[in-house]
BAFI-3210 file (N, C-alpha, C; in Angstrom, 3 decimals, decimal comma, padded with zeros to 6 digits):
// residues 263
n [1|2|3|4|5|6|7|8|9|10|11|12|13|14|15|16|17|18|19|20|21|22|23|24|25|26|27|28|29|30|31|32|33|34|35|36|37|38|39|40|41|42|43|44|45|46|47|48|49|50|51|52|53|54|55|56|57|58|59|60|61|62|63|64|65|66|67|68|69|70|71|72|73|74|75|76|77|78|79|80|81|82|83|84|85|86|87|88|89|90|91|92|93|94|95|96|97|98|99|100|101|102|103|104|105|106|107|108|109|110|111|112|113|114|115|116|117|118|119|120|121|122|123|124|125|126|127|128|129|130|131|132|133|134|135|136|137|138|139|140|141|142|143|144|145|146|147|148|149|150|151|152|153|154|155|156|157|158|159|160|161|162|163|164|165|166|167|168|169|170|171|172|173|174|175|176|177|178|179|180|181|182|183|184|185|186|187|188|189|190|191|192|193|194|195|196|197|198|199|200|201|202|203|204|205|206|207|208|209|210|211|212|213|214|215|216|217|218|219|220|221|222|223|224|225|226|227|228|229|230|231|232|233|234|235|236|237|238|239|240|241|242|243|244|245|246|247|248|249|250|251|252|253|254|255|256|257|258|259|260|261|262|263]
n.u [-003,719|-002,048|000,506|000,940|-001,936|-003,511|-003,030|-003,848|-006,766|-006,303|-008,132|-008,238|-007,146|-008,713|-011,931|-015,003|-018,035|-021,514|-024,768|-028,108|-027,274|-028,366|-029,675|-030,098|-028,885|-027,541|-026,388|-025,145|-023,042|-021,593|-020,938|-018,519|-017,015|-016,110|-015,396|-012,757|-011,040|-011,731|-013,139|-016,166|-019,254|-022,500|-025,971|-028,584|-032,484|-034,118|-033,462|-033,416|-032,902|-030,488|-029,419|-029,695|-027,693|-025,613|-024,658|-025,131|-022,672|-020,470|-020,431|-018,998|-016,588|-016,059|-015,371|-018,094|-020,453|-023,229|-025,354|-028,611|-030,271|-032,684|-032,222|-033,041|-033,407|-031,621|-030,557|-030,328|-027,695|-025,650|-025,698|-024,607|-022,615|-021,014|-021,021|-020,272|-017,002|-016,241|-016,909|-015,089|-012,942|-011,813|-013,671|-012,606|-014,119|-017,111|-020,423|-023,068|-026,358|-028,438|-031,924|-035,729|-038,610|-041,838|-045,207|-046,555|-048,826|-047,831|-049,215|-050,766|-049,320|-047,979|-047,378|-046,098|-045,208|-043,240|-041,709|-040,661|-039,569|-037,014|-036,293|-034,903|-032,693|-031,622|-030,909|-029,942|-027,535|-026,056|-026,097|-024,791|-022,206|-021,421|-020,678|-019,251|-017,335|-016,213|-015,278|-013,923|-012,521|-011,731|-009,731|-007,750|-007,140|-007,977|-009,898|-012,806|-016,254|-018,795|-021,875|-025,129|-027,027|-029,075|-029,827|-032,509|-031,617|-030,302|-031,968|-034,730|-038,444|-041,076|-042,787|-045,654|-045,629|-042,822|-041,985|-040,510|-038,855|-036,938|-036,124|-034,465|-032,592|-031,676|-030,801|-029,095|-027,012|-025,435|-025,034|-022,602|-020,831|-020,694|-019,664|-016,991|-015,534|-015,054|-013,979|-012,273|-009,116|-008,868|-008,233|-010,372|-012,312|-015,031|-017,390|-020,313|-023,098|-024,984|-027,597|-029,138|-032,568|-032,653|-033,547|-035,314|-036,672|-037,553|-037,910|-039,313|-042,682|-042,044|-041,036|-042,997|-044,993|-044,302|-043,339|-040,321|-039,138|-039,903|-038,556|-035,827|-035,869|-035,138|-032,331|-029,675|-027,697|-029,403|-030,698|-031,829|-029,996|-027,559|-026,601|-024,473|-023,594|-022,960|-020,726|-017,589|-018,039|-018,046|-015,932|-013,675|-014,164|-013,736|-010,641|-007,787|-007,557|-008,909|-008,308|-007,233|-010,183|-012,823|-015,462|-017,255|-020,280|-020,822|-023,066|-024,457|-026,140|-026,949|-026,697|-028,279|-029,252|-027,491|-028,767|-031,307|-030,905|-030,002|-026,930]
n.v [004,786|006,705|005,231|006,634|008,597|006,075|005,498|007,650|007,269|004,545|002,194|000,470|-000,988|000,535|001,513|001,861|002,927|002,809|004,268|003,745|002,498|-000,343|-000,324|002,204|005,060|004,775|002,150|002,620|004,103|002,036|000,150|002,011|002,756|000,031|-001,643|000,171|-000,887|-000,782|-002,243|-002,801|-002,006|-002,187|-000,876|-000,932|-000,408|-002,752|-006,152|-008,090|-006,866|-005,341|-008,391|-008,762|-006,504|-007,290|-009,463|-009,097|-007,041|-008,236|-010,623|-008,964|-009,253|-007,703|-006,891|-007,052|-006,218|-006,970|-004,572|-004,795|-001,545|000,823|004,293|006,366|005,926|007,404|005,386|002,978|004,099|005,008|002,007|000,653|002,086|001,308|-001,447|-001,197|-000,940|-002,863|-004,388|-003,679|-002,714|000,159|003,641|004,629|005,792|007,566|007,262|009,112|008,725|007,448|008,083|009,960|010,844|012,876|013,920|016,324|019,620|022,344|024,087|021,704|019,585|016,718|016,794|014,672|013,317|015,462|014,729|012,775|012,658|014,623|013,758|011,341|012,556|014,822|014,490|012,350|012,411|013,651|012,225|010,381|011,226|012,396|010,044|008,322|010,087|010,699|008,231|007,345|008,529|011,642|010,798|009,457|011,359|011,354|011,377|010,803|012,228|011,695|013,091|012,776|015,253|017,259|018,942|019,818|021,261|023,500|025,123|026,773|025,854|025,774|023,455|022,423|019,930|019,313|020,378|019,784|017,970|019,747|021,793|019,671|018,885|020,731|021,373|019,834|021,036|022,999|022,136|020,569|022,345|023,409|022,053|020,856|022,951|023,046|020,356|019,821|020,820|017,830|016,413|016,162|015,181|016,507|016,519|017,074|014,960|016,183|015,212|015,027|014,104|010,809|007,263|005,956|004,461|006,314|008,137|007,889|008,058|011,013|011,213|009,515|011,250|013,887|012,767|011,689|012,479|014,654|016,122|014,836|017,013|019,409|019,528|020,700|018,412|016,752|013,934|011,524|010,793|007,716|004,688|005,028|007,306|008,507|007,195|008,474|010,767|010,247|008,066|010,077|012,260|010,040|009,355|009,744|011,223|013,604|015,358|017,562|018,835|020,070|020,532|021,114|021,455|019,375|019,117|016,530|016,193|016,700|019,570|021,336|022,868|024,647|025,988|026,223|027,579|027,659|026,617]
n.w [-032,135|-030,127|-027,107|-025,050|-025,065|-024,426|-021,768|-020,500|-020,814|-019,620|-017,401|-015,440|-012,794|-011,443|-009,087|-009,329|-008,407|-008,781|-009,305|-010,012|-012,210|-013,396|-015,875|-019,039|-018,727|-016,904|-016,746|-019,383|-018,792|-016,670|-018,283|-019,898|-018,213|-017,806|-020,074|-019,563|-017,808|-015,490|-012,359|-011,317|-009,423|-009,341|-008,031|-008,026|-007,481|-007,991|-007,570|-009,793|-012,430|-011,847|-011,648|-014,262|-015,686|-014,787|-015,493|-018,058|-018,754|-017,712|-019,683|-021,749|-020,485|-018,401|-015,118|-012,772|-010,090|-008,237|-005,889|-004,564|-003,572|-001,808|-003,675|-002,018|001,033|003,714|005,033|003,426|001,811|003,105|004,055|001,310|000,807|002,511|001,819|-000,668|-000,029|001,044|-000,451|-002,978|-001,697|-002,057|-003,463|-005,939|-008,325|-008,702|-009,709|-010,075|-010,853|-010,207|-010,616|-010,714|-012,071|-012,369|-013,420|-013,783|-013,659|-012,299|-010,279|-009,499|-008,462|-006,516|-002,771|-002,412|-004,721|-004,565|-003,645|-003,495|-006,031|-005,450|-003,383|-004,362|-006,423|-005,750|-002,888|-002,343|-003,587|-002,523|-000,161|-001,138|-001,555|000,355|002,294|000,816|-000,309|002,692|003,345|001,744|-000,705|000,101|002,337|001,426|-000,580|-003,129|-005,830|-008,282|-009,269|-010,758|-011,783|-012,745|-014,691|-016,431|-019,832|-018,539|-015,876|-016,894|-017,866|-017,915|-018,554|-020,560|-020,696|-019,028|-016,596|-015,607|-013,129|-010,933|-011,258|-013,379|-010,999|-009,495|-011,492|-011,688|-009,539|-008,885|-010,930|-009,435|-007,341|-008,165|-009,332|-006,708|-005,142|-006,576|-005,685|-002,766|-002,142|-004,115|-003,126|-001,698|-004,205|-005,504|-007,908|-009,669|-011,661|-014,056|-016,352|-018,370|-019,924|-022,975|-025,031|-024,767|-025,937|-022,906|-020,041|-018,297|-019,672|-022,016|-021,954|-022,390|-024,785|-026,584|-027,036|-027,485|-030,268|-031,687|-033,233|-033,817|-031,653|-032,026|-034,107|-033,200|-032,499|-033,603|-034,919|-035,267|-034,428|-031,940|-028,265|-028,323|-027,455|-026,671|-026,422|-024,331|-023,220|-023,941|-022,682|-020,470|-019,817|-020,293|-017,663|-015,708|-015,898|-016,004|-018,269|-017,929|-015,574|-014,606|-014,812|-013,473|-011,839|-014,050|-016,264|-018,749|-021,253|-023,049|-025,911|-027,961|-029,305|-028,923|-026,088|-026,864|-028,758|-027,831|-025,504|-022,074|-019,775]
ca.u [-003,741|-000,531|000,650|000,521|-003,162|-004,272|-003,069|-004,901|-008,312|-007,305|-009,036|-007,079|-006,998|-010,158|-012,825|-016,484|-019,841|-022,663|-025,934|-029,217|-026,735|-029,005|-030,079|-030,542|-027,433|-026,016|-025,370|-024,010|-021,415|-021,004|-019,975|-017,751|-016,068|-015,788|-014,373|-011,700|-010,267|-012,234|-013,917|-017,379|-019,903|-023,705|-027,303|-030,201|-033,814|-034,748|-032,790|-033,434|-032,580|-028,955|-028,784|-028,943|-027,560|-023,727|-024,826|-024,052|-020,967|-019,644|-020,641|-018,190|-015,127|-016,160|-015,303|-018,758|-020,961|-024,895|-025,903|-029,544|-030,905|-033,331|-031,009|-033,093|-033,900|-030,385|-029,438|-029,426|-026,966|-025,002|-025,478|-024,679|-021,070|-020,440|-020,716|-018,538|-015,400|-016,112|-016,372|-013,813|-011,988|-012,318|-013,680|-012,305|-015,004|-018,726|-020,998|-024,713|-026,952|-030,192|-032,843|-036,839|-039,932|-043,141|-045,643|-047,811|-048,554|-047,168|-050,383|-051,201|-048,668|-048,357|-046,195|-045,370|-044,428|-041,760|-040,705|-040,000|-037,503|-035,871|-035,168|-033,555|-032,360|-030,631|-030,385|-029,371|-026,281|-025,368|-025,345|-023,704|-021,034|-020,625|-020,466|-017,940|-016,275|-014,996|-015,299|-012,754|-012,438|-011,026|-008,684|-006,641|-006,860|-008,195|-011,020|-013,420|-017,361|-019,611|-022,973|-025,655|-027,581|-029,911|-030,672|-033,222|-031,262|-029,773|-032,582|-036,307|-039,419|-042,105|-043,706|-046,200|-045,249|-041,502|-041,531|-039,710|-037,553|-036,366|-035,798|-033,997|-031,460|-030,743|-029,359|-027,888|-025,796|-024,942|-024,145|-021,324|-019,970|-020,298|-019,287|-015,969|-014,863|-014,918|-013,204|-010,545|-008,057|-008,506|-007,971|-011,297|-012,774|-016,884|-018,170|-021,532|-022,895|-025,502|-028,053|-030,955|-033,016|-032,273|-034,489|-034,827|-037,926|-038,318|-038,025|-040,377|-043,530|-042,636|-040,891|-043,925|-046,049|-043,976|-042,305|-039,488|-038,774|-040,026|-037,837|-034,633|-035,401|-034,902|-031,681|-028,606|-027,333|-030,794|-030,874|-031,242|-028,903|-028,167|-026,218|-022,787|-023,030|-022,612|-019,258|-016,666|-017,638|-018,306|-014,717|-012,889|-014,743|-013,385|-009,867|-006,696|-007,305|-010,021|-007,409|-007,483|-011,447|-013,165|-017,104|-018,126|-020,949|-021,053|-024,701|-024,642|-027,344|-026,743|-026,894|-029,763|-029,284|-026,325|-029,382|-032,538|-030,816|-028,939|-026,048]
ca.v [006,228|006,459|004,404|007,503|008,415|005,263|005,409|009,150|006,777|003,892|003,036|-000,213|-001,259|001,407|000,748|001,985|002,467|003,346|004,024|003,388|001,125|-001,586|-000,093|003,355|005,545|004,062|000,594|002,714|004,671|001,809|-000,356|002,065|001,930|-001,445|-001,517|000,350|-001,695|-000,695|-002,390|-001,597|-002,449|-001,121|-000,444|000,094|-000,784|-004,173|-007,050|-008,856|-005,939|-005,694|-009,487|-009,052|-006,104|-007,486|-010,689|-008,266|-006,480|-009,683|-010,770|-008,569|-009,149|-006,503|-007,113|-006,189|-007,268|-005,450|-004,293|-004,036|-000,846|001,812|005,106|007,319|006,144|007,490|003,908|002,036|004,799|003,647|000,358|000,493|002,283|000,295|-003,238|-000,944|-000,351|-004,579|-005,719|-003,111|-001,992|001,468|004,025|005,689|006,496|007,773|007,486|009,043|008,474|007,334|009,691|010,068|012,115|012,662|014,778|017,198|021,106|022,563|023,677|020,608|018,509|016,509|016,958|013,353|013,636|016,283|015,014|011,305|013,273|015,704|013,069|010,490|013,623|015,570|014,395|010,884|012,644|014,845|011,946|009,190|011,906|012,511|008,755|008,031|011,531|010,865|006,969|006,842|009,653|012,187|009,847|009,089|012,336|011,814|010,619|011,066|012,206|012,164|013,371|012,825|016,255|016,645|019,859|020,403|021,751|024,343|026,453|026,916|025,094|025,763|022,228|022,235|018,493|018,871|021,570|019,208|017,256|020,641|021,670|018,985|018,660|022,357|021,915|019,348|021,493|024,119|020,904|019,692|022,966|024,174|020,475|020,431|024,204|022,749|019,179|020,014|021,020|016,887|016,631|014,837|015,985|016,608|017,418|016,547|015,113|016,909|013,931|015,861|013,103|009,575|006,886|005,455|003,939|007,469|009,666|006,955|008,736|012,198|010,709|009,184|011,946|015,048|012,231|011,480|012,781|016,079|015,784|014,810|017,994|020,394|019,544|020,705|017,233|015,941|013,161|011,692|010,260|006,665|003,924|005,273|008,763|008,860|006,842|009,150|011,538|009,626|008,288|011,715|012,488|009,160|008,932|010,437|012,465|014,795|015,586|019,058|019,213|020,079|021,779|021,240|020,893|018,909|018,804|015,770|016,759|017,285|020,700|021,820|023,720|025,736|027,148|027,251|028,378|026,921|026,586]
ca.w [-030,795|-029,310|-026,088|-023,913|-025,023|-024,284|-020,853|-019,975|-020,651|-018,917|-015,556|-014,696|-011,002|-010,362|-008,308|-009,933|-007,625|-010,593|-009,095|-010,782|-013,127|-013,966|-017,225|-019,010|-019,306|-016,039|-017,241|-020,497|-018,416|-015,910|-019,609|-020,857|-017,302|-017,059|-020,813|-019,529|-017,049|-013,720|-012,064|-011,199|-008,457|-009,642|-007,515|-008,278|-006,369|-008,723|-008,217|-011,793|-013,337|-011,221|-012,360|-016,276|-016,180|-014,308|-016,848|-019,876|-018,752|-017,476|-021,404|-022,174|-020,223|-017,487|-013,392|-012,181|-009,294|-007,549|-004,533|-004,880|-002,697|-002,137|-002,906|-001,612|001,533|003,981|005,845|002,420|000,946|003,785|003,653|000,195|001,289|003,108|000,541|-001,554|000,654|001,706|-002,031|-003,882|-001,426|-002,315|-004,592|-007,122|-008,967|-008,093|-010,701|-009,242|-011,784|-010,162|-010,622|-010,944|-012,749|-012,075|-014,310|-012,887|-012,942|-010,464|-009,191|-009,274|-007,673|-005,113|-002,030|-001,943|-005,573|-005,522|-002,000|-004,136|-006,375|-004,333|-001,942|-005,359|-007,625|-004,909|-001,294|-002,729|-004,393|-001,449|000,531|-001,331|-002,264|001,172|002,491|-000,137|-000,055|003,587|004,168|000,431|-000,991|001,045|003,340|000,331|-001,341|-004,557|-006,480|-009,394|-008,814|-012,412|-011,505|-014,228|-014,206|-017,575|-019,915|-018,070|-015,450|-017,730|-018,352|-017,399|-019,452|-021,157|-020,461|-017,323|-016,225|-014,659|-012,181|-009,988|-012,245|-013,821|-010,578|-009,028|-011,755|-011,556|-007,975|-008,994|-010,959|-008,811|-006,206|-008,978|-008,641|-004,815|-004,306|-006,596|-005,033|-001,950|-002,621|-005,299|-002,144|-001,827|-004,952|-005,778|-009,321|-009,351|-012,507|-014,137|-017,042|-018,349|-021,449|-023,672|-024,828|-024,301|-025,460|-021,201|-018,994|-017,932|-021,399|-022,502|-022,504|-023,314|-026,363|-027,082|-026,431|-028,318|-030,824|-031,407|-034,967|-033,623|-030,212|-032,532|-034,766|-032,090|-032,143|-034,561|-035,110|-036,216|-033,784|-029,792|-028,544|-028,831|-026,724|-026,714|-026,995|-022,688|-023,005|-024,452|-022,238|-019,023|-019,686|-019,945|-016,328|-014,980|-015,908|-016,358|-019,162|-017,326|-014,350|-014,730|-015,596|-012,455|-011,759|-015,443|-016,397|-020,317|-022,341|-024,394|-026,456|-030,254|-029,635|-028,444|-025,402|-027,636|-029,783|-027,019|-024,302|-020,562|-019,419]
c.u [-002,002|-000,357|000,155|-000,742|-004,425|-004,102|-003,344|-005,684|-008,124|-007,376|-008,633|-006,764|-007,521|-011,451|-013,603|-017,914|-020,524|-023,884|-027,160|-028,632|-027,362|-029,257|-030,237|-029,192|-026,642|-025,335|-024,742|-023,007|-021,048|-020,075|-018,994|-016,315|-015,308|-014,661|-013,163|-010,978|-011,220|-013,248|-015,468|-018,527|-021,861|-024,896|-027,884|-031,035|-034,150|-033,223|-032,499|-032,847|-031,292|-028,481|-028,540|-028,065|-026,042|-023,737|-024,212|-022,905|-019,911|-019,366|-019,508|-016,659|-015,562|-016,155|-017,037|-018,928|-022,320|-024,817|-027,560|-029,908|-032,203|-033,159|-031,899|-033,718|-031,735|-029,780|-029,305|-028,440|-026,252|-024,577|-024,558|-023,023|-020,540|-020,282|-019,706|-017,111|-015,426|-015,905|-015,256|-013,076|-011,481|-012,400|-013,596|-013,198|-016,886|-019,550|-022,709|-025,012|-028,546|-030,645|-034,334|-037,562|-040,845|-043,979|-046,930|-047,709|-048,270|-048,416|-051,537|-050,513|-048,129|-047,525|-045,591|-044,456|-043,116|-041,119|-039,707|-038,541|-036,983|-034,912|-033,853|-032,365|-031,551|-030,411|-029,841|-027,697|-026,021|-024,839|-024,793|-022,893|-020,512|-019,650|-019,414|-017,041|-015,027|-015,006|-014,122|-012,191|-011,191|-009,693|-007,660|-006,498|-007,006|-009,600|-012,239|-015,130|-018,254|-021,201|-023,964|-026,772|-028,454|-030,117|-031,186|-033,065|-030,472|-030,444|-034,475|-037,179|-040,866|-043,715|-044,483|-045,946|-043,885|-040,482|-040,383|-038,395|-036,223|-035,677|-034,442|-032,743|-031,014|-030,212|-028,319|-026,609|-024,761|-024,248|-023,114|-020,423|-019,219|-019,202|-017,655|-015,135|-014,572|-013,807|-012,191|-009,019|-007,756|-007,941|-008,883|-011,878|-014,379|-017,465|-019,788|-022,369|-024,444|-026,752|-029,214|-031,125|-032,198|-033,429|-034,110|-036,565|-037,844|-037,960|-039,464|-041,347|-043,735|-041,983|-041,720|-044,741|-046,133|-043,160|-040,950|-038,755|-039,041|-039,230|-036,121|-034,157|-034,932|-032,878|-030,643|-028,195|-028,587|-031,036|-030,792|-030,622|-029,193|-027,040|-025,015|-022,425|-022,258|-020,874|-018,012|-016,718|-017,556|-016,691|-013,575|-013,055|-013,938|-011,539|-008,761|-006,698|-008,376|-009,355|-007,155|-008,579|-011,924|-014,184|-017,698|-019,265|-020,889|-022,073|-023,939|-025,878|-027,564|-027,180|-027,874|-029,976|-027,992|-026,967|-030,897|-032,295|-030,177|-027,784|-024,842]
c.v [005,325|005,328|005,586|008,435|007,237|005,257|006,240|007,966|004,877|004,159|001,410|-000,308|000,442|000,759|002,111|001,713|003,434|003,189|004,242|002,723|000,087|-001,222|001,404|003,609|005,170|003,094|001,158|003,273|003,263|000,827|000,142|002,362|000,870|-001,749|-000,678|000,253|-001,235|-001,557|-002,638|-002,332|-001,510|-001,094|000,216|-000,511|-002,522|-005,393|-008,269|-007,943|-005,963|-007,327|-009,022|-008,067|-006,085|-008,537|-009,870|-007,688|-007,580|-010,995|-010,466|-008,202|-008,013|-007,654|-006,700|-007,095|-006,342|-005,305|-003,705|-002,960|000,611|003,130|006,374|007,267|006,214|006,192|003,187|002,487|004,487|002,825|000,123|000,844|001,376|-001,158|-002,787|-001,132|-002,127|-004,715|-005,316|-002,823|-000,611|001,768|004,594|006,628|006,565|007,687|008,005|009,698|008,143|008,609|009,370|011,815|012,385|013,423|015,101|018,756|021,591|023,013|022,884|019,177|018,533|016,425|015,909|012,695|014,513|015,811|013,533|011,743|013,984|014,778|011,927|011,572|014,158|014,727|013,153|011,053|013,506|013,252|010,179|010,154|011,706|011,136|008,512|008,870|010,825|008,738|006,651|007,778|010,973|011,666|009,496|009,899|012,310|011,002|011,216|010,913|012,262|012,304|013,403|013,778|015,623|018,274|020,750|021,301|022,824|025,529|025,524|026,197|025,530|024,696|022,522|021,035|018,434|019,860|020,844|018,779|018,099|021,150|021,410|018,937|019,786|022,603|020,884|020,348|021,967|022,980|020,764|021,157|023,347|022,958|020,875|021,609|023,231|021,549|018,670|019,956|019,553|016,494|015,370|016,325|015,770|017,238|016,462|016,466|015,122|016,028|015,227|014,507|011,761|008,635|006,136|004,771|005,608|008,759|008,638|007,538|010,027|011,976|010,338|010,031|013,312|014,354|012,348|011,928|014,429|016,787|016,057|016,059|019,505|020,374|019,457|019,653|016,287|014,714|012,942|010,892|008,608|005,735|004,274|006,860|009,076|008,150|007,748|009,952|011,044|008,941|009,340|012,092|011,726|009,102|009,679|011,638|014,058|015,298|016,750|019,620|019,198|021,149|022,459|020,593|020,345|018,261|017,500|015,556|016,673|018,822|021,799|022,735|024,961|026,425|027,234|027,408|026,996|027,230|027,426]
c.w [-030,141|-027,558|-025,070|-024,318|-025,119|-022,487|-020,443|-019,904|-019,943|-017,256|-015,324|-013,814|-010,862|-010,436|-008,981|-009,002|-008,504|-009,885|-010,203|-012,435|-013,682|-015,441|-017,344|-019,468|-017,882|-016,408|-018,366|-019,741|-018,359|-017,404|-020,340|-019,843|-016,621|-018,170|-020,816|-018,763|-015,964|-013,544|-011,113|-010,228|-008,808|-008,409|-007,810|-007,346|-006,833|-008,891|-009,515|-012,239|-013,512|-011,513|-013,716|-016,676|-015,954|-015,979|-018,308|-019,403|-018,478|-018,580|-022,016|-021,322|-019,257|-015,769|-013,017|-011,224|-009,098|-006,622|-004,859|-003,455|-003,165|-002,072|-002,042|000,406|002,543|004,369|004,475|001,431|002,051|004,276|002,102|000,299|001,697|002,684|-000,255|-001,414|000,804|000,237|-003,080|-003,104|-001,550|-002,921|-005,359|-008,378|-008,673|-009,271|-010,038|-010,091|-010,879|-009,553|-010,938|-011,514|-011,753|-012,797|-013,667|-013,195|-012,055|-009,516|-008,580|-008,322|-006,175|-004,355|-001,855|-003,019|-005,583|-004,025|-002,555|-004,933|-006,442|-004,102|-003,155|-005,872|-006,776|-003,477|-001,693|-002,687|-003,571|-000,289|000,472|-001,150|-000,775|002,265|002,002|-000,381|001,393|004,121|002,722|-000,097|-000,602|002,190|002,248|-001,105|-002,971|-005,069|-007,456|-008,775|-010,136|-011,362|-012,883|-013,581|-015,280|-017,908|-019,233|-016,454|-015,417|-017,626|-017,895|-018,964|-019,551|-020,270|-019,103|-016,589|-015,474|-013,366|-010,843|-010,212|-012,859|-012,444|-009,554|-010,072|-012,175|-009,678|-008,464|-009,971|-010,760|-007,527|-007,204|-008,768|-007,319|-004,615|-005,073|-006,239|-004,207|-001,689|-003,248|-003,876|-001,862|-002,608|-005,571|-006,713|-009,067|-010,739|-013,228|-015,297|-017,727|-019,828|-021,504|-023,885|-025,564|-024,417|-024,394|-021,094|-018,702|-018,648|-022,050|-022,957|-023,049|-024,453|-027,484|-027,329|-027,381|-029,213|-030,488|-032,714|-034,965|-032,662|-031,166|-033,898|-034,155|-032,043|-033,632|-035,592|-035,593|-035,632|-032,379|-029,445|-028,051|-027,354|-026,083|-026,290|-025,386|-022,853|-023,144|-022,924|-020,625|-018,519|-019,295|-018,451|-015,354|-014,876|-016,096|-017,225|-018,772|-015,387|-013,863|-015,206|-014,208|-012,622|-012,569|-015,559|-017,996|-020,248|-023,249|-024,950|-027,565|-030,242|-029,289|-026,955|-026,168|-028,316|-029,183|-026,073|-022,954|-020,988|-018,775]
res [m|s|t|v|v|q|q|l|f|d|l|t|g|q|h|a|l|v|t|g|g|s|r|g|l|g|l|q|i|a|e|a|l|g|e|a|g|a|k|v|l|l|t|a|r|k|a|d|e|l|e|s|a|v|a|h|l|q|d|k|g|i|d|a|r|w|v|a|a|d|m|s|r|p|e|e|i|e|r|v|a|g|e|a|l|q|r|l|g|q|v|d|i|l|v|n|n|a|g|a|t|w|g|a|p|c|e|d|y|p|l|d|a|w|d|k|v|m|n|l|n|v|r|s|i|f|l|t|c|q|q|i|g|r|r|s|m|i|p|r|r|r|g|r|i|i|n|v|a|s|i|a|g|l|s|g|s|m|d|a|q|f|i|a|y|g|a|s|k|g|a|v|v|n|f|t|r|t|l|a|g|e|w|g|r|y|g|i|n|v|n|a|l|a|p|g|f|f|p|s|k|m|t|r|a|t|i|e|q|a|g|a|e|n|l|a|k|m|a|p|l|k|r|l|g|d|d|d|d|l|k|g|a|a|l|l|f|a|s|a|a|g|k|h|i|t|g|q|i|l|a|i|d|g|g|v|s|a|v|h|g|g|g]
***
């Protein structure tokens, strides 16, 4: 690889805040950013999981630290933003990965479950972007925001369990595009990753119910996502290699959305 290309993907001196970063896709992204040279601050609800995640990153030589918080609560988001600025000095890269799901048919969907999903999957992204944007990125006229959407936000579904999740991820998709249009004037790039099926705590029940082999057959590449499949795309959006990319939604799904609709 040429020196020029390596420099495009180098995040040395950059500072990243990753929500929902203690496991799964968030930890995968944090690992990619850290291995590229960024200092990383993880946040999630459970301190023990955060401690384990930071130890994992530090074992790889990554400068990582954590703060426990419930990102569905506005006052906690404000606290996390303050901690991030105090401990990192600035936030160059914001990864909004914290999310939740709840399964029930629409006609029986509990209001408190709807609010739980929407508060974490949509409202928290808005509030976190607002806090980090006005306190770190807008004043410095630079920043990278990566929202984690889903292919569930690119099209409808006949599944009678995920009305709130699909609606929330559709909102993340259009939030990403709209914020990219508004904040481009500040030199802030806003993009989203739209994963397909990756084995995780959130998808475990769905994968067990549908069968991993059956879900893999839906993808042209005939596989589910693995522990490395988000890393390259996240690094592209976070680095100078993606400096002319904003408002884009990149599906990382083995081709599912290409052949089954969406986007």
